[in-house]
C-alpha positions in Angstrom: -13.7 35.7 -13.2 -16.0 34.1 -11.0 -17.1 30.6 -11.9 -20.9 30.6 -11.4 -21.2 26.8 -12.2 -18.9 26.1 -9.4 -20.4 28.3 -7.1 -23.7 26.9 -7.8 -22.4 23.4 -7.2 -21.0 24.7 -3.8 -24.2 26.3 -2.8 -26.4 23.1 -3.2 -24.3 21.4 -0.7 -24.1 24.4 1.6 -25.7 25.3 5.3 -25.4 29.1 6.0 -24.5 29.4 9.8 -26.2 32.6 10.6 -24.2 32.9 14.1 -20.8 32.6 12.7 -21.2 33.5 9.0 -19.8 30.2 8.1 -20.6 28.8 5.0 -20.8 24.9 5.8 -20.0 22.4 3.0 -22.3 19.4 3.4 -21.1 17.6 0.3 -18.1 14.8 0.0 -15.3 14.8 2.5 -11.8 13.6 2.2 -10.0 11.5 5.2 -8.2 14.6 6.0 -11.6 16.3 7.0 -11.8 18.8 4.4 -14.8 18.9 1.9 -13.8 18.0 -1.5 -15.1 19.0 -5.0 -14.3 18.6 -8.6 -12.9 21.9 -9.9 -11.1 22.4 -13.3 -11.0 19.0 -13.7 -9.3 18.3 -10.5 -10.6 16.9 -7.0 -9.6 19.8 -4.5 -10.7 21.1 -1.1 -13.7 23.0 -1.1 -12.0 25.7 0.8 -8.9 26.0 -1.9 -11.7 26.1 -4.6 -13.6 28.9 -2.8 -10.5 31.1 -2.5 -9.4 30.5 -6.2 -12.8 31.7 -7.3 -13.3 34.6 -5.2 -9.5 35.7 -4.5 -7.5 34.3 -7.4 -4.6 32.3 -7.2 -2.6 31.8 -4.2 0.9 33.4 -4.1 3.8 31.0 -4.3 4.6 29.6 -0.9 1.3 30.2 0.6 -1.7 28.3 1.5 -5.6 28.8 2.4 -6.2 29.8 6.3 -9.6 29.8 7.9 -9.8 32.7 10.1 -13.0 31.1 11.7 -11.2 27.9 12.7 -14.0 25.8 10.7 -12.7 23.1 8.1 -16.1 22.9 6.8 -16.3 26.6 5.9 -15.9 28.1 2.6 -16.9 31.7 3.2 -14.5 33.8 1.2 -14.5 36.5 3.8 -13.1 33.8 6.3 -10.3 32.6 3.9 -6.9 34.3 3.7 -3.9 33.2 1.7 -0.9 32.9 4.3 2.3 31.3 4.5 2.8 27.8 6.1 4.7 29.4 9.0 1.9 31.8 9.6 -0.7 29.2 9.3 0.9 26.8 11.7 1.6 29.7 14.3 -2.3 30.6 14.1 -3.1 26.9 14.5 -0.9 26.4 17.6 -2.1 29.9 19.1 -5.7 28.7 18.6 -5.1 25.4 20.3 -3.3 27.0 23.1 -6.1 29.6 23.7 -8.7 26.8 23.5 -6.8 25.0 26.3 -6.6 28.1 28.5 -10.3 28.7 28.3 -11.3 24.9 29.1 
């Protein structure tokens, strides 16, 4: 079930980036560079809350990956549940590709 109150709170602190399709959170931030929001009585990362709202619970052993590579994004179309191994592989592949372009 979609939590309309949580979505409204997220949207009130969001810039919708037309070029990338990213939904950029502009509210509170944690030291780790991810947006934070209170969700179900806990302070969690915005992208994790968005994943839970739109996709449901993550499978055991999975974490949320941004296909857009933007930590501030919470667009559900840009979020995937993947294993830690897959997420780390993607992170290093993206960094390697960025270095080759520069």
